[in-house]
N, C-alpha and C positions, 0 to 999 in steps of 0.2 A: 557559479555551483547551479547545477540541472537536475531537476526533481522529476522522474520518471513514473507515471500514472497508469498500469494496464486497463483499462476499461474497455477492452472489446468482448466479455464472456457476456453470455446470453442472460444469464441471474434467471436461470431454471428453477432453482430451489425456491425463488421467492412468487412465481409468477402467479396469475397474471398481474400484470402492472401494464399503465399505459403512457410507460415512459420507463428509460433506462435504469437500471437499478441502484446503480450512482449518483441517482437524483433524490434516490426516496428520501422523505424529508425524517428526519430524528433529529428530535431535541430544537433547538433555536440557537440563533445571534439576534444581535444588537448590532441594527444600522441605526447610529446617531442615537435619536430617545426610542426608537420602536424597535419592536422583538418581531422577527420574523422566522419563519420555516428555517432550519438548516438541514441542506444535503450532506446527507453518509459524507460523500467525499469529501466533502467542505473538510472535515478534520482533518484528515490525512495532509490534505494541501496548506492548511492555515500550518500545520506542523513542520512543515517544509520553508515555507517563508520566514518559521518562525525561526530555522536551522540555518536561513543564509539563502537559498535558492531564489536566482533570479531571472531563471526560466521553467516551468513547468511542459513537460512534454505530454499529453494526452494521447494514449493509443487506443482507438476508439474502432468500431467495429462499422462497415459501409451503412448501418443502417440506425446510428445514435448518435446523429446530426444533431439531437435535442443535448447532449454534453458540450458540442461546438459551439449552439449559441449560448450555453450557459457559461461557459468558460471563456467566450470568444474575447471580452476583453482585461482578461487576466485576471489577478487575484492580489490586491494589497500591490504591491511594489514589484508582482513578477508577472513575467511578460506568458503569455500561454500558446504553445506550440500543439499543432495537429497530426500524428503520424496516423493512418489507416493500415488495419489489421484485416486483411479480407476475409479470412477465415479464422475462427476463435480455435486454434488447434496447440494452448499453450501460454504456459505463463512466457518458459523460453522465446520460444518465436515473437512473444510481443515487446517483452525486454528489449530484446536486439534489432529487432525495428527502428528503434530509436541510437543507433551507434554512430550512425550518420553523423549527426549531430553534436556528438560529443570528440573533445578534443582530448589528447592524451594524460593533458595534465590537470583536468577539470575533475572536481569530486561531482559523484552520480550518488543520486540520493534516491532509493527503491521503496515502495509501499504498495498494498490492495484498497481499493477503494471504497471497497465495501466492509470495511473495520473500520471501530474505534477501540485506541489504545491510550493509556495513560502509563507515564507521565509526558507529557506536552512536551517536552523538549529530552524526549527518547533519542532522537537524534544526534545531540548534542554529546551523549557517551559515547556514540563509535567514533574510530580515530578516522583522520579524513584520509588518510596513505595506507590502510588494509581493507582485503575483505573482510566486511565487518557485519555480522545479524545481531540486531536488538530482541533481545528475548524475553518473554514470557512463561510465568507462570500457570498452568489448566487441568485443569480436574481429570478431559478427557484428551491425550496426548495422542490419541490413537486418530482420530482425526485432522489432525494438522502435521507439521513437519517438527517433528524433534529433532533439537541438538544436540550431540551428546559432546561436551569438551574433557579435557583434561583442567589438570589444576591451573594451569597457565591461561585456560579460557582460549585455548587455541583448538579448532573443531576437529572432531573423530571423526564424526561421522552424523549424516543429516539421516534421519528414519523415517521415509513418505509414506503416512500416515499406516504407521504399522499397528498391529494389536497388541504387538509385545514392546509396546517401546520401551526403552531404557530411563529416560527419565521424562520427568511433565513438563520441563522447558523446552516451549518451540518459537520458531523466530514468525515475527512480526513486519518487520522492516529489517532492510541491508543500507549498507554505504561502502562507497567503494571509487579510489582511484580511476577516471577513464581509462588508461591502460589496460587495465584487471580486468573492466568491461572487453575491452578489445580481445582481449588474451579468452575469455570465457567462450565471446562469440565465436571465435576462432576454435576453437576446440567442441563445441556446440556443431561445429560447419563438417569437423573431422570426423564428428560420431555420427554424419548423416545426417542431423536436427533429429535425433532420435529421443532426445532429452524433451519429453512434456513441463517437466515438473525441475526447478532451481537445486532441488536436492539434489537428485542426481548426477547433473552435472556438476555440481561443485566438489562431490563425491570421488568422479572421476577428474577433476581438477588436483582434488588433496593425493590424490593416487600417481598423479604426474610432476607431484614436487609441491604445488603449490600450497600457498598457506591461507587459513582463513579462522576468522576469532568471535566465539557469542559471547557478548555483554549481558552479565543477567541486568537489567537496570531496567525492566520491565517490571509495572503492578499488577494492573489490570488490561486485559485482551477480550474485546465481543466480534466475533463474525455475527456482520448483519444482515449476511446472505440467507437466512433462513428465518421461519416466521417465529422460529424461538429465541434466537438470537437479537433480532428486533426487538422483541420484549424485554431481553436482557439489556440490551441497550439505553431502553428507554428507564427502567429500574438505577443501571449504574447513573446515566445524567441525574435523574431526579435527589436520588439518594445520597450519592458526594456530596462532602460536605464545603467545598469549596466549587461546586458546580458552575457558581455565578461567575466565578473566573475563570472559568475553564471552557466559557461559552464562546463559538467564534465571533468574534468584533472586526473585524477585516471587513470593510465595505467591500464588494466585489462590482465595479461599474458597468449597469447596464443589465446585467443578470437580475435586479431582485422581481421583474416581472414574470419571468418564467418559474418560480418557484412549483412545483407542481405540487396536486391533491393526491394524498394515498385513499384511492376506492375502497372499501368494504371496512374488516378487521385493523384495526390498528389507525384508522381514520382522524 
């Protein structure tokens, strides 16, 4: 099982930082008996490891070697792989750069490394043999990709950042078998790589006869890519009654000395 972590974005909404936004400390984790800062991307990585991935592929930009250094030793029992996206030209381009590493029968998990969501076992609510999205309720769906489904959880349409979104359920992560990843990559190439967002590509996939499902199993979802989101994530982790059990406790060999410090507000 392979997890894909697209981490090549510039993080312009939360700059200036002296490091990649995916390493922004949010909350903490327990390393043995010591409490340490937790990089925001660890929340996604830990959820992938809990779901059973044995390989995590980080898609990084050419100037984001700090992510490579941070995760070089892997995470828990999962090995780390790194693929470079020369230019941050969209989520589809990032995800499909991992396609050569994916076997047709391998289960693939995809998530965004600047988000924090619950429940931690969200990936386990998604089937292994279908393209399926983990959905979360949000107050402002126009800032996300809203997923319209029928009564059987089949995706009718993904509405990408639309002001008139027909639902407040948005996707936060997804899962699929490797052969569907390859089908999506082929369709993306047929469409001359014009799709920046996975939502528009999935709409085309459905129009061509493909099937996707949206599973409303998510409870909390925070985009930490903005200062408001960063503060919201801190409150979520602090106020949740079971946050002590939700903190990442996996030891990441060789990475503890590279946790950065946030300058200025929120340090």
